[in-house]
Structures are given as structure tokens and as C-alpha cells.
N, C-alpha and C positions, 0 to 999 in steps of 0.2 A: 408484715410488708411484700407488699407485691415483689413477682420474680423481677423484675429488670427497674427495681425500687430498692434504692439503701437509706435508712433514716441514722445519721450519726451526727452525734451532742446537734436534737434536737430538728436538724436539716433535711430537709427529701434532696436524695441526687435522683438523676434517672441515671441508670446505670448504662447504658447504651452512650450518654456524654463524655462519661467519662474516657482517658486514656488506655490505653493497653494495660501499662504500667498498674492502674486505677483497677480496671477490671479483675488482674489476676489477684492484686489484693482483697478484693472483693470477695472472689472464689474461694478464696484460703480462708477466711471471718466464716464464710458458708458453711465449708467442710470442716470446721475446727467447732460450729457450734454442733451443727450435727453429731458429728464425736464427745463432743463435751455433754448432749442428752441422750446418744446411746452408754456413754457411762454413765451416766446417773443411774439410768432403767437399769443395767447391768449393779451397779454397788446397793441398788433397792431391795432387789432379789435377794444378793446376797445375804443381807442385811436381813430381811425376812426369813431366809433359809433359815440363816445360824443362830436366829434366835427360837428356830423350833428345832433343832439341834440339842440349843444348851436347856430349853424348857422339857425337850423330851427326854436327857440324861436327871435333871432334876427330880421328874416325878419318880424312874429308874430309880433313882436312890432312897427318893424317898418311903418309898414301897416296900423296902429293904427294914426299914425302922421297924 
């Protein structure tokens, strides 16, 4: 999606042609999509880190047997 283009329901809109309210809504959507991507990125990091610590604990416990 180009900076001034919005695709919604398979239809392309030029953001410059939208009303101020519609532009505001587009900005909100873009911002929320960015936050969603950032949170997904962080959740992936957390999942990998958690797995690493669980694996390390399992290895440590297995070494004691």
C-alpha cells in the first residue's frame, strides 16, 4: 500500500481525496497495524526466550539424574 493509498474491501482509495474524518480513521488504522506488528514481534521474542529457559531448566534437571 502506497503512503497515500488505502485498499479496503478490494477497492483502492486515494487518501488525499478523503474527508478529514476519513483521513483520521486511516491514520488510526495505520498506527494500530504498526502496533500490532510490533507486539507480534515482541511476542515472538518472548516465546523464543521462554522456550530457551524451559529447555535450559529441563537440561539442568535431567543432568541431576
